Each structure stands twice: as structure tokens, then as C-alpha cells.
N, C-alpha and C positions, 0 to 999 in steps of 0.2 A: 405768530399764532400758538396757543399752549399746546405742548406735546401731549400726545394722548396717554392717559394714565390707564394703564392695565391692572385690573383687579384680579386675583387669584379667585378661584372657587372657594365661596363662602366668605372672603375679605369682606364683602358689602357690609358685613355685621360690625366691622370696626373702622371701615374707610367710606369716605364720600367721593363720587364722581361728578364732573361737570356735565350738563346736560347735553352739550356740544360734542360730548365725545360718546354719546350713546346712538346706535341706529335707531332709526324708526320707520314704521311701514309706509310713511308718506314719502320715502326717500327711494322707493323702488324705481329702477331705471326702466326704460322702455322693453329692453329683452324680457327681465322679470314679468312685466306686465303682460307681455305677450305670451309669455309660458303659461301663465296664470289662467289667461284666457283660452289658450288650447286645452287645458285641462277641463275647464267649465265648460266650453263647447263638447268635449267628448264625454263627458257627463250627462248633459242635456239631449244628446243625440243617440248615444249608444246605452248609457245606462238607466236613466231614468224612466224612460218607457218600457222598461223591461224587469222593473224591480219586482212586479208579484210573481213572474216566471222564474227570476234568481231565488226569489224566498221560497219557492217550491223546491229548493235543493238540486237543482238542474246543473251537474257538474259540467257537462260538455258546453252549456250556455256559458257559464262562468269562465271556462277555459277559451272558448272563442272570444269573450270580450277582453280579457286579457292580453290575448295574442295580438288584437287590433291596437290596442294601447301601445303594445311594445312596437308595431309595425309604424306608429307615429312618432317613435321616440320617447314616448314618456316614461317608459323604463330605464332610460338610461342618462336621466337627468343628474344623477349623482357620480356615474362612472366616468372614469377619465377619458380623454378621445381616443389613447391608443388601445383602449379595450372596448370600442364601440359605442362610447356613449359621448356626453356633451359636456363632460367636465364643469358643471355649475357649481356656484360657491355654496356654501352650507344655507347661507339665507335664502337663496333660490331653490334648495332644496326643500327648505321647510314651508316656502311659499306654495310649493307644488302639493306637498304633504296636506297643508291648510286646505285647499281648493278641493282637492281629492277626498278630503273629510266629509263632505257633502254628498258621498255616493253609497252611503249607508253598507250593506253588506260587500259591495263591490270594493270600498274603501279598505276593509280587512284585508282581502284577498290580496289587492294591489299592495299594499304598504307590506303584508308578510313577504312578499316576493321580492319587492324592490329592497326591503330593509334587511330582515334577518334572513332571508332565503339566500340574497346575493351580496351583501357586504361582509359575511365572516370571509368568504374566498377571495373578495377584493381586498380586504384589509390584513388578512395572515396568511393567504395563499402565495403559492411560488409563481414565479413567471409562468411555468409551464399549466400551472392549475387555472391561473387567469385568463390564459390564453384558449384553454381547452373549455373553460364554463364560463366565466364572466363575461367572455365576448359573446356568447349566445343568451345568455341571463339578460344582458342589456337590452336586446331585441325581442326578447320573448319567445326566441326559438325555444329555449327550454325555460320551464317553470319551477321555482324553488320552493322548499320548504326548510324549517329550522325544528329539528328534533332534541328537545332537552328534557322536558317534563315526563316523569314515570309514575306510574300508580301509586308507588310509597315515597316518591320524592317530589313534592312540589316547590313550597319555597325553600326548602333544604337541598338544592339542586345537586351538590356533590355526593349527596347521599344514593345517588342513582345506583341500581345493580347492573344496568347493561355492561357487558366485558367484551372484550378483545384479545384474541391470542394469538400470537405469530405462528403463523405455518411452519411445518417441518422443512419446508424449502426456503423459506424467509422471504417468499414473494408476495405473501397476502397476510391481512388481519383477518382472524375468522370470528366475526361480529355475531353476537347472542343478545336478545334483550326485548325491551316493549317500552315503547312512548305512546304519550296519549295527549289528548288535546293539540292534535297537532295541525294547524292552519294549512290549508291547500293539499292536506294528505291524499285527497281522491284524485287528484289529476298533476300532482307535481313530478318532474323528472329527475330533479337532483335533491339530496337531501344532507343538510349538515348534521351529522348525529355525534352525540355526545356518549362515551363509555371508557370504561377503565381498563388498561391494557394489562393483563396478568394481575398482579397483587397491588398495582398503585393505588395510591391512596387518593391521588387526584386525577380528575377526569383529563381525557384526550378528545380530540375532535377528529373527525373523518368525513370525506365528500363520499356520499353513496349515491349510485344511480338506482332510481325505483325499479329498473327493469333487471337487475342483479339477481340471480337465483337465489330464493329463501327470504327475500323482501315481501312481506304479506301485508295489505293494507285494508284494514277493517271497512264496515260500512260509517256513513256518516253519523254523529251523534244529532240527536233531538235537542235542539238549544232553546232557550228562553227567547234570544233574539239572535242578530246576524244570521239569518236562517240560509241565506243564500251562500254563505263561506263553508267551505267543505272543512268539516273538523272531524278526524277519525284517529283511532289507534294505528300503529303500524309495528310490525313484529319482526323481527331478525332472527332467522333460524339458519345457522351456519353460513352466514353471507361470507362470500369470499371478497374481501375489499382490498384492491391492491395497495401495496406499501407506500405508493407514491401519492396515495389518495389521503394519506396523514395530513391534517390542516394545522399549520404551525409546527411547533417542537411537542414530543411526547410529555404529557402532563401539564400541557399549555392550555388545555381544552377550558377549564374552570376560569381561568383568565378570560379566555376568548368568549365565554358565554357571559361574564359579567360586562366586559366592555360591551358587547353588541347588547346588553340589556340597557346600558347607560344610553346608547344612541337609540333603541325603541322607544325608551320613554320620551326622550327628548321630541322624536318625530311623533309619537302619539299625543304630545303636549299641542303641536300644531295641527295634527288631525281633527282634534275634537273643535277647533276654532272654525273651520268649515261647516260642520255638522250644527254648532251652536248657531251661526249666523243664518243658516237655513230655517233652522226650528224658529228663530226670532222673525223673520221675514214671514214665513208661514202664518205666524201668530198675528202679526200686526195687520195682515191683509183680511184675516178672518175677523179682528176686531173690527176693522173698518167697514166689513160686510155686514156683520151679524148684528139683528136689531133686538132688543128686549125693551119693553117699556116704551115702546115707540121711538127708542133712540139707539144710535149706534154703541155697542158696548165699549168702544175705545175712548167713550167720553167719561166713562165711570173712573173715578179715582183708583178703585181697587185694581182695575186692569191697567192703568196707566202706572202705578207702583210696581207691578209684575214686570211691564215692558221695560222701564226704567232699568230695573235691577237686572234683568236680563243684559241688556246692553253694558251696563257699568262693568259686570263682571267678565264679560267676553272682551270688553276693549281692553280692561286692565290685563288680564290674561295674555291677551295678543302683544300688549305692550313688552311684557315680560320675555315672552317667547323671543322676539326678534331683536331684543337687548342681549340676549345670551346668544343667540345665532352668530350675530356678528363677532361677539368675542371669541366664539371658536373659529369662525373665519380667520380672524386675525392671529390666532395661535398656530392655526395650520399653516398659515404663511410664514409664520417664524419659525416653524419645524422644517417647511421647505428648504429653509435657508441653512440646515444644519447639514454638515458634510455626513454623507453616509445614509441619511434619512431616507426610509423606504416609503414611497408616496402613500402605501396603505397603512402602514403602521404610523406614520405620521398623522394621517387623518383620524383614526380612531383613538389615538393617543390624546390629541387634541379635545375630541367629544368626552371621552373618559374623565379628562381632567375635571371638568365643570360636573362633576358628580353631585355637588350639593345641590346646582340650580336644577339637573336633571330630575333629582327626586322630587323636590318642590314642584316643577311644573307638571310632573305628571300626577301627582296627588290634586293640586288644586286644578288643573284642568280638566281632569275627570269628574273632579265633583261640582265643578262648575257647569260642565255637560250636564251632568245628572239634574243640576238644580234648573236647568234652561229648559232640558225637554219636559222635566215635570210641570214646570209652569206653563208650557206651551200646551201638554194635554189640559190643565185646568183652565186655560183662557178659552180653549175649544169645548170645554164643556161635554156634554154627553158625546158630541161628533169626535171629541179628543180620544175616546174610547172605544171607537170604530176602527175598524181595520181598513175602513175605505180611506182614512187620512192618513198623510204622511206622519204627523207628529206621534200616531200610534207607533208606527214602526220604529221611528226614532227614540222614543221612550225605551222600548225594548233593546233596541241595538246600543244603548247609550251605556247600559248596566254592566255590560263586560268589561270597561274602560278602568274601574277601579280593582279588577282582579289581573288583566294583562300585565305583562311586563313588570311583575313583581307586585303583589298586591299593597294597597296602600298602607295598610298597617305596616309593613316591610320597608316601604320608602318612607314613612314618616321617622322609624328608627332611623333610617340611613341618613336623613336630614342632619339630625343631631350628632350621631356618632361620626358622619364622615368630617364635618365641621370641626369638631373637637380634635380628631386625629390630625387633620391638616395644621391645626395650631400647634399642637404638640410635635409636629414634623417641623415646624419653623417657617411655615408658609406667612404667618402673621401671629399676632400676640394676643390671642383671644383671651386667656386667664390672666395673663398680665393685667390687661386694660379691665377685666372684670373685678380683680383684686382691688386694683386702684380704685375704681369706683365705689366699691363696697366700703372702702377706707374713708370715702367722702359721703357716706350715707346721710348724716345730720346737715350736711351741707348743701344737699342738692334741693333747689327751689326754682321758681319761675324764672327761666332765662330769657324771657321775651324781651325786646327791644322795642322802644319808640320809634315809629318812623320804618319798621321793617316792610319790606315789601310782601306780595301775595306769596312769591315762590320762597322769599326767605323764612317766612311763617311756616310753610309746609316743609321745608328743609329741616326747620328747629323741631317740628313735632315728630318728624320722621327718625331724626336723631335721639330723641328722647325714647321712642319706642324702641332704638337699639339699646340705650341705657337700661331698660327694663326688662330685655331679652338677657342681657349680660348678668344682671342682678340675678335673675330667676337660674340661670345656668351656674353663676356660682354657688348659689345657696345649695342647689342639688348635687353638683359636683363634691363640693365640700363635705356634705353630709354623707352622700352615698359611695364615693370614690369611685372603684372600678365596678361596684355593684350597680351603679346608676343604669347601666343597661338594662337590668332585670326591672328596673321601675318604670314600666312601659306607660303608664297613666301619665308620669312625670315627663318623659321623654315625649309624649304625643302634645301635650301643653307647650313644651318648648318649641317642636317642630312646627305647630299650628302659628306659632308667634312669627317664628322665623319666616315661613311660607307667605304670611299676610303681609310681612314687613317688604319683603321681596318684591311682590307684585305691586304694593302700594308706592314703595320708590320708583320702581320702573313706570307705572303711570305718571308720577310726578314729573319724572325726567322727560318723558314723552310730551305731556302737556306743556311743559316749560319750552321745548324746542320747537313745537309746532305751533305755539302763540302768535309768533310775528306772521306766519304763513296764513293763519284762519281769518286775522281780522276781527270782524264783529262775531262770527260764528265761534270764536275761541271760548265765548261764554258757556257754551253748552259742555265743552270739554273740562272747563274748570269746575262746573257743577258737578261733572262725573269724579273730579280729582275730589272735591270738597266733601262728598257723600263717602267714598272709599275710605279716605284717610279719616274721616269721623266715625266710622264704624270701626276701622281697624283698631283705633286707639281704646275704643271701649272694649274690643273683643281681647286686645292685648291685656288690658287690666285684669278680666276675669281670668285669662289662662296664667296670668303672672300669680294672682292670688291661690288659684288652684294648685300651681306647681310649688310654692312657698309654703303653703299651709300643709301640703304632703310631704314636706322635706324637713321642717321644723316645728317645735311647740309653739302654739298659739302665742304665747308671751314674748317668746323671742321672735316670731313673725311679725309681731305687730310694727316695730319700728321700721322694718324693711318694707311692709307695706304702706306705711306713711309715705316713703320715698316715692313707691309705686303709684300712690295716688296723684302727689304733686306732680311727677312726670307726665301724667295722663289727665292731667286737668287742662281740658282745651275749651276753646270759644264755643257756644253753642251754636247749632245751626239748622235751619229750617229745611229739614231732608224732605218734606212733603213738597214744598214748592220746587226745591233743586230737582225732585224725580219728575216732577210734571213738566219742566223745561225739556228735560230729556226726552220725556213720552212724547212731547208735543212736535218734535223733530221729527222722531221714526214713524210718528202717525202721519205728519205732513209728506214724507218722504213714502211713506208705503213698503217700506223694505228697510233692512240693515243698511245703511249708509254712513258709517263713521269712519 
């Protein structure tokens, strides 16, 4: 058996991986399926019947439901057994996050507690801090919040003004400042708070108890969506924080914040899958019931196009999420084998390693859900605009995901910048391969082969997209050098190409791996792959042209664009019929079942 090939973060741009070395959701074991079912049952019995009450901003009700989920053990899925949790794999954590994603506002409160409210202490805390806090956060005895954002410091988190000064007796830090947009603020017991000690340039992190004198929690904000989630400002007025509540080392707060954001982005990427699947199921059931012109609207080609595209994007995103989740699990295991590696630090280092993929999946996933939620409303027509329907709530709730965990604008820049920095660090030779490719510009041509199989053709097309990306990156970096980061429109073009490529490759690997398992049913998954890759090629051509024409004069760009056109010249596809076949399956199933 071939030894598994590990790709570093962003290395997919220059390397290939065998489909057999990729994890796919079809490989969930019985325990993982049971955990997902438990999450689903909890939503159906405790959350969905009370959505209207939650959306009225009932803090006590949200707190009650959260604590019930803790009593069932749902809050301890990612926590090691020695701290009161179940110590499940990262894949399992992501599956739970996906399932809970269908919980609207509850999913926001739950994920904030289990993720950014708990894991900073788990990953960076001392043994004493873990025993004091994590053991109770894992059961819901305590509820957590994460306090980073300030009124004058949004995306530039390190510019925050909150301060901490060591007391004269050396036993406390005196904390002063203000935080805003804090999820779970209204009922949290513990807070991970970021502030600068004395005149430090870099943030530090502290564990603050909400009942400490001087902690003042404001009223809940009135928001567009996620109305059931408590979001408020918190004020710190000479709060005496014991020195033993410093989280990590002094000046390590910014690193903690960035690492936790990587984790939050990844789990948001899973969360949106559950919301998307629910919106798709609501949509197809409505389409199968609603009649216009004496026939069900599910028979209309325009509706079938929407249903199919919703399915394709969701399935493709899911493929990428679990591909990298298993990569993270594998890296965690390798870190565990390192002498002296702390269990928490090893886990967050593994997650943070895949920073390129984290950013991709946050951006693609949030925009995928926005597309699905929007089309769900459209399929419902006027009823979709009524607050009686869940798709109306889902539409409003979905919008925050493009802002959460770093805006999509910031994350697009991170995709390109991080990949380039990893290359310069020596993780892989991105620039060398790009220069080599550019030197072969005139000889780039149709590299198809007679007799190539279906998946060989898809691999070839995806490889050609990689070449297009490398050409665009070479031209842009050669023209702008270190100033490329200021050319955000060009960076966005490249980021979108990289993101679509990663999703397309992940989908191709998944379909190739599951084909033997699906038999005749594999045809509909190939339809998904055909449509997605066909669309990706055409998008990549447009983004590459935009990036190249924005970097060099038109006469110089001409020969590069000629190579791009050659590399993106693919066989035509009847996308209408492919989408109709996908739609036929979901219409027959009357729910998302892929």
C-alpha cells in the first residue's frame, strides 16, 4: 500500500495527492454517526421548537438550552478526557459543528462557547487553569466568551486600547477597557480578554470571571440576524485579575488570538454546511408541494437549476472541509509523538498550520451559505419573505458569517499572503515552479492524452488551473514585489482562483474515492464534478485575465493570456442536463441526501 503523502498548508498548489489518501464523509464510523445523531436529536427536541422565543432575545432561555447541551456531553466533544470531555478527533468535532449548524442562533452561542470561549484556555492554559475552568466549561457548568474586538480595533486587533497594569503588591493585573460584539456576553461566566500590559506593543490574554468587581455587561445589540444570540459590549473598570489568570505568556495574546481565529474559521466552515443542508431540504420540500400553473414548481427548469447548484456547492465545500480536517488530525497525532509537546499547544499548532485552507474554507463556506440561503428564499417566493418560514430566518442569520472570524476581505488577502510566505520559508517551491512555468510559456499547449480515463482528465484540467494560478502569481509578484499586498484587487483575483481550485480538487478526490462504493449512483456525483470543474475553469480564466491585465501592459499581457486560454480550453458540457439529473435525485429524495 502506498505510504500516505502529507501536504503542507498551501502545498496543493504545486503537488498532487492520491484520492485514497483523502478522508471523505462516506467514511464516518459508527461512533461519529451516533454523535451527529445526538446533536441532530437535540436540535429537534430542544432548539427548533423554541426558535421564536430565542429570537426574542431571551438570555435565560438560551442559557438554559446551552446548559442542557452541556449535560448531554455535547460541549465536551473536543475536550480531552482528563478535563471532563470525550477527546474526539478533529473530524468528529467538525461533524458535530456541521450538525449544530442547523440550529440558527443557538449554533452561534454553542459554537462560541465550545470554540473561542473554551479552547483558548484548553490550548494555552496552565494545568491549574485547565482544571479550574476547562473541566467546568466542558460540562456547561460555566459558559464562556471571547473578548477581542474593540470599538476602534476591528480587523486590526492588535491596535486595541484595553490595558492591564500590575498592582503594587504584584498579585493582580488592573484591567481597564471596552470590548464590543461579544457573543454570549449576556450570560457568560468566564471571558478570555485581550489587553496590553503597561506599554507593551503586543497584546496579552487574561481569564476574567464575569462576576469580578468592575466588569460591566451592556444590553444586547439589536442585530439583523442571529437575534437569539446575546451580543453586547463589556466594560472593564479597574478589574483586579489575579496574576495566575494570565493566559499564556506576557505578550503572547496576539498569537493566541490569531491561532484561535484559525480554529474558529475552520469550524465556521463546518457550521455552514448544516445550515445549507437544512435550507436545501426546506426548499425542495416546498418545491414539491407548491403548485403554479397547475404543476409543482419542482418541475420547472429554473427551480431545478437552483436546487442543483445549491447541492453542488454544498457537497463540494463539504468535501474540502473533511479533507483538511483529517490532515489536521494526522498532524495532531504526529505532534503528540514529539517529546515534551503539550496536548493543547500541539492541537492548536496543527490547526494553525493549515492557515491557507482555514481562510479558503471560511470564505468559500460563508459565501456558499449566502448563495444557498438567498436561493432558498427565492424558491419560496413571497412566502420566503415571511417570518413564518425558516428560510427567512436562515437568510438573515447567514449574513454574519462573512464578517465573523475575520472578514472575507481580510481572509482573501491571507490566502495569498500566507501561501507566499510559506513558500519563502521553504515549505514548498511556489516561486521556482512559477518561474519555470513562465519560461515555458510559448510551449504550453493541450496536454490531453488519447485514452485517458474520466478521472485522469479531471486531474489534468485541475493541474492546468494550478498552472494558470502560478502564471498569475508570477506576473503579479514580479511586477509589484513587496507592494503586491497593497494591490488588493489583484490579490483577490488570485485568492479566488486558489479557493475554487482547492474546492474543485477536493471534490474530484472525493468523487474518485467513492465511485466504487456508489455503483450506478456514482453518475450523479460525476455530474456534480463535471459542472463544478467546468465552472471553475471558466472562472479561473476570467480571474487570471483580470490579475494579469492589472499587472502588466496589454501588449505584454497578450502572450501570457494566450497561454491562459490554452490551459483553460476544456471540452464543452451540457450543464443543463447535468444539473437536471442532480435535481431529479433531490426532488425524488425530498431532502438533502448526498
